[in-house]
VMD Tcl script that builds the backbone (N, CA, C; Angstrom):
set m [mol new atoms 261]
animate dup $m
set s [atomselect $m all]
$s set {name element resname resid chain x y z} {
  {N N MET 1 A 41.501 4.059 92.803}
  {CA C MET 1 A 40.496 4.943 92.227}
  {C C MET 1 A 39.241 4.866 93.095}
  {N N SER 2 A 38.758 5.995 93.529}
  {CA C SER 2 A 37.563 6.019 94.374}
  {C C SER 2 A 36.307 5.914 93.512}
  {N N ASP 3 A 35.173 5.703 94.172}
  {CA C ASP 3 A 33.913 5.577 93.448}
  {C C ASP 3 A 33.554 6.859 92.703}
  {N N ASN 4 A 33.847 8.018 93.289}
  {CA C ASN 4 A 33.523 9.282 92.633}
  {C C ASN 4 A 34.331 9.466 91.356}
  {N N GLN 5 A 35.596 9.066 91.366}
  {CA C GLN 5 A 36.416 9.209 90.168}
  {C C GLN 5 A 35.918 8.305 89.052}
  {N N LEU 6 A 35.370 7.153 89.403}
  {CA C LEU 6 A 34.878 6.222 88.398}
  {C C LEU 6 A 33.723 6.828 87.603}
  {N N PHE 7 A 32.825 7.541 88.276}
  {CA C PHE 7 A 31.664 8.102 87.613}
  {C C PHE 7 A 31.907 9.483 87.025}
  {N N GLU 8 A 33.028 10.106 87.320}
  {CA C GLU 8 A 33.311 11.427 86.785}
  {C C GLU 8 A 33.971 11.360 85.408}
  {N N ARG 9 A 34.399 10.183 84.965}
  {CA C ARG 9 A 35.052 10.059 83.662}
  {C C ARG 9 A 34.037 10.283 82.541}
  {N N GLN 10 A 34.452 10.987 81.522}
  {CA C GLN 10 A 33.602 11.235 80.370}
  {C C GLN 10 A 33.773 10.097 79.362}
  {N N PRO 11 A 32.714 9.699 78.692}
  {CA C PRO 11 A 32.869 8.660 77.675}
  {C C PRO 11 A 33.671 9.199 76.486}
  {N N GLN 12 A 34.459 8.323 75.888}
  {CA C GLN 12 A 35.244 8.731 74.722}
  {C C GLN 12 A 34.476 8.497 73.431}
  {N N SER 13 A 33.751 7.385 73.347}
  {CA C SER 13 A 32.930 7.126 72.163}
  {C C SER 13 A 31.761 6.242 72.552}
  {N N MET 14 A 30.679 6.339 71.755}
  {CA C MET 14 A 29.487 5.523 71.971}
  {C C MET 14 A 28.961 5.087 70.617}
  {N N GLN 15 A 28.352 3.913 70.604}
  {CA C GLN 15 A 27.800 3.369 69.372}
  {C C GLN 15 A 26.529 2.611 69.726}
  {N N LEU 16 A 25.443 2.850 68.968}
  {CA C LEU 16 A 24.167 2.198 69.216}
  {C C LEU 16 A 23.818 1.357 68.007}
  {N N GLN 17 A 23.615 0.058 68.223}
  {CA C GLN 17 A 23.234 -0.845 67.144}
  {C C GLN 17 A 21.832 -1.342 67.400}
  {N N ALA 18 A 21.045 -1.520 66.324}
  {CA C ALA 18 A 19.640 -1.896 66.465}
  {C C ALA 18 A 19.319 -3.144 65.656}
  {N N THR 19 A 18.390 -3.922 66.196}
  {CA C THR 19 A 17.857 -5.104 65.524}
  {C C THR 19 A 16.350 -5.077 65.707}
  {N N ILE 20 A 15.617 -5.293 64.620}
  {CA C ILE 20 A 14.159 -5.373 64.687}
  {C C ILE 20 A 13.788 -6.849 64.692}
  {N N ILE 21 A 12.992 -7.258 65.674}
  {CA C ILE 21 A 12.485 -8.627 65.731}
  {C C ILE 21 A 10.986 -8.534 65.510}
  {N N ARG 22 A 10.525 -9.044 64.403}
  {CA C ARG 22 A 9.113 -8.945 64.036}
  {C C ARG 22 A 8.291 -10.029 64.738}
  {N N ALA 23 A 6.960 -9.909 64.672}
  {CA C ALA 23 A 6.064 -10.846 65.356}
  {C C ALA 23 A 6.223 -12.271 64.834}
  {N N ASP 24 A 6.567 -12.422 63.555}
  {CA C ASP 24 A 6.735 -13.774 63.009}
  {C C ASP 24 A 8.118 -14.352 63.308}
  {N N GLY 25 A 8.954 -13.615 64.033}
  {CA C GLY 25 A 10.253 -14.114 64.455}
  {C C GLY 25 A 11.406 -13.735 63.551}
  {N N THR 26 A 11.143 -13.081 62.435}
  {CA C THR 26 A 12.233 -12.679 61.551}
  {C C THR 26 A 13.004 -11.533 62.186}
  {N N ARG 27 A 14.299 -11.533 61.951}
  {CA C ARG 27 A 15.180 -10.499 62.501}
  {C C ARG 27 A 15.704 -9.648 61.361}
  {N N GLU 28 A 15.709 -8.341 61.570}
  {CA C GLU 28 A 16.236 -7.394 60.595}
  {C C GLU 28 A 17.318 -6.579 61.288}
  {N N GLU 29 A 18.555 -6.827 60.886}
  {CA C GLU 29 A 19.686 -6.114 61.485}
  {C C GLU 29 A 19.795 -4.728 60.839}
  {N N LEU 30 A 19.692 -3.695 61.633}
  {CA C LEU 30 A 19.840 -2.331 61.126}
  {C C LEU 30 A 21.280 -1.845 61.253}
  {N N GLY 31 A 22.075 -2.543 62.051}
  {CA C GLY 31 A 23.471 -2.144 62.223}
  {C C GLY 31 A 23.585 -0.932 63.137}
  {N N THR 32 A 24.618 -0.140 62.907}
  {CA C THR 32 A 24.863 1.041 63.728}
  {C C THR 32 A 23.889 2.148 63.330}
  {N N VAL 33 A 23.075 2.576 64.266}
  {CA C VAL 33 A 22.110 3.638 63.988}
  {C C VAL 33 A 22.535 4.971 64.584}
  {N N ALA 34 A 23.487 4.942 65.526}
  {CA C ALA 34 A 23.979 6.185 66.117}
  {C C ALA 34 A 25.440 5.990 66.511}
  {N N TYR 35 A 26.236 7.026 66.298}
  {CA C TYR 35 A 27.647 6.972 66.647}
  {C C TYR 35 A 28.062 8.341 67.164}
  {N N TRP 36 A 28.834 8.353 68.222}
  {CA C TRP 36 A 29.343 9.608 68.769}
  {C C TRP 36 A 30.758 9.366 69.246}
  {N N HIS 37 A 31.628 10.325 68.985}
  {CA C HIS 37 A 32.992 10.285 69.487}
  {C C HIS 37 A 33.314 11.663 70.024}
  {N N ARG 38 A 34.143 11.703 71.049}
  {CA C ARG 38 A 34.504 12.981 71.668}
  {C C ARG 38 A 35.214 13.888 70.673}
  {N N ASN 39 A 36.047 13.315 69.825}
  {CA C ASN 39 A 36.810 14.090 68.846}
  {C C ASN 39 A 35.918 14.382 67.632}
  {N N PRO 40 A 35.655 15.644 67.308}
  {CA C PRO 40 A 34.777 15.949 66.174}
  {C C PRO 40 A 35.362 15.509 64.828}
  {N N LEU 41 A 36.682 15.438 64.711}
  {CA C LEU 41 A 37.265 14.975 63.446}
  {C C LEU 41 A 36.990 13.495 63.222}
  {N N ILE 42 A 37.023 12.711 64.269}
  {CA C ILE 42 A 36.710 11.289 64.135}
  {C C ILE 42 A 35.226 11.102 63.824}
  {N N ARG 43 A 34.357 11.931 64.434}
  {CA C ARG 43 A 32.929 11.870 64.092}
  {C C ARG 43 A 32.718 12.179 62.621}
  {N N LEU 44 A 33.397 13.199 62.115}
  {CA C LEU 44 A 33.277 13.563 60.708}
  {C C LEU 44 A 33.794 12.434 59.815}
  {N N TRP 45 A 34.935 11.848 60.169}
  {CA C TRP 45 A 35.494 10.747 59.395}
  {C C TRP 45 A 34.535 9.560 59.372}
  {N N HIS 46 A 33.936 9.223 60.526}
  {CA C HIS 46 A 33.002 8.094 60.589}
  {C C HIS 46 A 31.789 8.358 59.698}
  {N N ARG 47 A 31.271 9.560 59.714}
  {CA C ARG 47 A 30.122 9.892 58.863}
  {C C ARG 47 A 30.504 9.829 57.390}
  {N N TRP 48 A 31.702 10.288 57.044}
  {CA C TRP 48 A 32.165 10.251 55.660}
  {C C TRP 48 A 32.314 8.800 55.181}
  {N N VAL 49 A 32.905 7.944 56.012}
  {CA C VAL 49 A 33.086 6.542 55.634}
  {C C VAL 49 A 31.740 5.877 55.412}
  {N N ARG 50 A 30.791 6.117 56.283}
  {CA C ARG 50 A 29.460 5.519 56.108}
  {C C ARG 50 A 28.768 6.070 54.870}
  {N N GLY 51 A 29.011 7.329 54.534}
  {CA C GLY 51 A 28.431 7.884 53.310}
  {C C GLY 51 A 29.027 7.252 52.069}
  {N N VAL 52 A 30.331 7.008 52.077}
  {CA C VAL 52 A 30.989 6.373 50.931}
  {C C VAL 52 A 30.497 4.941 50.770}
  {N N ARG 53 A 30.341 4.226 51.870}
  {CA C ARG 53 A 29.868 2.839 51.806}
  {C C ARG 53 A 28.378 2.746 51.500}
  {N N GLY 54 A 27.663 3.842 51.627}
  {CA C GLY 54 A 26.225 3.829 51.375}
  {C C GLY 54 A 25.414 3.345 52.555}
  {N N THR 55 A 25.997 3.320 53.746}
  {CA C THR 55 A 25.264 2.862 54.920}
  {C C THR 55 A 24.824 4.009 55.813}
  {N N PHE 56 A 25.071 5.245 55.413}
  {CA C PHE 56 A 24.674 6.388 56.242}
  {C C PHE 56 A 23.180 6.637 56.081}
  {N N ARG 57 A 22.483 6.711 57.199}
  {CA C ARG 57 A 21.065 7.038 57.195}
  {C C ARG 57 A 20.869 8.263 58.068}
  {N N PRO 58 A 20.204 9.293 57.564}
  {CA C PRO 58 A 19.944 10.457 58.411}
  {C C PRO 58 A 19.058 10.067 59.602}
  {N N ALA 59 A 19.078 10.884 60.618}
  {CA C ALA 59 A 18.286 10.606 61.819}
  {C C ALA 59 A 16.809 10.486 61.462}
  {N N GLY 60 A 16.161 9.505 62.029}
  {CA C GLY 60 A 14.737 9.304 61.797}
  {C C GLY 60 A 14.416 8.501 60.558}
  {N N HIS 61 A 15.432 8.035 59.838}
  {CA C HIS 61 A 15.181 7.273 58.619}
  {C C HIS 61 A 14.734 5.861 58.969}
  {N N ILE 62 A 13.625 5.430 58.400}
  {CA C ILE 62 A 13.136 4.067 58.591}
  {C C ILE 62 A 13.126 3.413 57.213}
  {N N PRO 63 A 13.842 2.305 57.043}
  {CA C PRO 63 A 13.866 1.686 55.718}
  {C C PRO 63 A 12.478 1.201 55.318}
  {N N PRO 64 A 12.094 1.371 54.057}
  {CA C PRO 64 A 10.750 0.963 53.639}
  {C C PRO 64 A 10.620 -0.551 53.605}
  {N N ARG 65 A 9.455 -1.047 53.986}
  {CA C ARG 65 A 9.174 -2.476 53.896}
  {C C ARG 65 A 8.623 -2.761 52.510}
  {N N PRO 66 A 8.913 -3.921 51.940}
  {CA C PRO 66 A 8.361 -4.234 50.620}
  {C C PRO 66 A 6.841 -4.352 50.680}
  {N N LEU 67 A 6.195 -3.901 49.630}
  {CA C LEU 67 A 4.735 -3.966 49.588}
  {C C LEU 67 A 4.293 -5.395 49.330}
  {N N PRO 68 A 3.168 -5.815 49.936}
  {CA C PRO 68 A 2.678 -7.170 49.674}
  {C C PRO 68 A 2.096 -7.271 48.267}
  {N N GLU 69 A 2.043 -8.484 47.762}
  {CA C GLU 69 A 1.427 -8.707 46.454}
  {C C GLU 69 A -0.066 -8.399 46.552}
  {N N PRO 70 A -0.652 -7.793 45.509}
  {CA C PRO 70 A -2.085 -7.510 45.556}
  {C C PRO 70 A -2.884 -8.811 45.531}
  {N N SER 71 A -4.011 -8.804 46.215}
  {CA C SER 71 A -4.856 -9.999 46.280}
  {C C SER 71 A -5.617 -10.180 44.966}
  {N N ALA 72 A -6.133 -11.385 44.770}
  {CA C ALA 72 A -6.918 -11.683 43.564}
  {C C ALA 72 A -8.179 -10.827 43.538}
  {N N GLU 73 A -8.769 -10.593 44.697}
  {CA C GLU 73 A -9.988 -9.760 44.774}
  {C C GLU 73 A -9.686 -8.336 44.313}
  {N N PHE 74 A -8.571 -7.792 44.743}
  {CA C PHE 74 A -8.177 -6.449 44.321}
  {C C PHE 74 A -7.979 -6.406 42.811}
  {N N MET 75 A -7.330 -7.428 42.250}
  {CA C MET 75 A -7.070 -7.447 40.801}
  {C C MET 75 A -8.369 -7.564 40.008}
  {N N ARG 76 A -9.375 -8.282 40.546}
  {CA C ARG 76 A -10.668 -8.358 39.848}
  {C C ARG 76 A -11.370 -6.999 39.863}
  {N N GLN 77 A -11.238 -6.266 40.955}
  {CA C GLN 77 A -11.899 -4.961 41.059}
  {C C GLN 77 A -11.175 -3.881 40.267}
  {N N HIS 78 A -9.882 -4.058 39.999}
  {CA C HIS 78 A -9.081 -3.061 39.299}
  {C C HIS 78 A -8.320 -3.710 38.143}
  {N N PRO 79 A -9.016 -4.010 37.039}
  {CA C PRO 79 A -8.347 -4.700 35.920}
  {C C PRO 79 A -7.292 -3.830 35.230}
  {N N GLU 80 A -7.304 -2.525 35.470}
  {CA C GLU 80 A -6.314 -1.664 34.827}
  {C C GLU 80 A -4.893 -1.958 35.312}
  {N N TYR 81 A -4.758 -2.631 36.442}
  {CA C TYR 81 A -3.426 -2.975 36.963}
  {C C TYR 81 A -2.896 -4.290 36.395}
  {N N LEU 82 A -3.744 -5.039 35.694}
  {CA C LEU 82 A -3.299 -6.300 35.095}
  {C C LEU 82 A -2.314 -6.017 33.964}
  {N N PRO 83 A -1.308 -6.874 33.765}
  {CA C PRO 83 A -0.388 -6.639 32.658}
  {C C PRO 83 A -1.096 -6.770 31.314}
  {N N LYS 84 A -0.707 -5.943 30.374}
  {CA C LYS 84 A -1.304 -5.949 29.038}
  {C C LYS 84 A -0.786 -7.159 28.254}
  {N N PRO 85 A -1.667 -7.831 27.499}
  {CA C PRO 85 A -1.204 -8.972 26.698}
  {C C PRO 85 A -0.296 -8.488 25.568}
  {N N LYS 86 A 0.725 -9.287 25.277}
  {CA C LYS 86 A 1.643 -8.933 24.195}
  {C C LYS 86 A 1.022 -9.259 22.853}
  {N N GLU 87 A 1.228 -8.399 21.901}
  {CA C GLU 87 A 0.639 -8.590 20.563}
  {C C GLU 87 A 1.612 -9.249 19.623}
}
mol reanalyze $m
mol bondsrecalc $m
mol representation Tube
mol addrep $m
């Protein structure tokens, strides 16, 4: 096989997996974020399987980060957010 033949081959499938590494060193595995296959039926099947499993995310989807707990100063300034005492 010559060098030209090596680069003329078309890819059959591609998969992109992502991991977020935060400043504090925690790792968040996002898994497969993009998948492509030459056969459109296999692409459709892969999307269907991910939809059934609940792991399908549309393009551009960023999972929400949990909100931090409100500070004591915030709670003093906004007492309406404090839980109501039980009667």
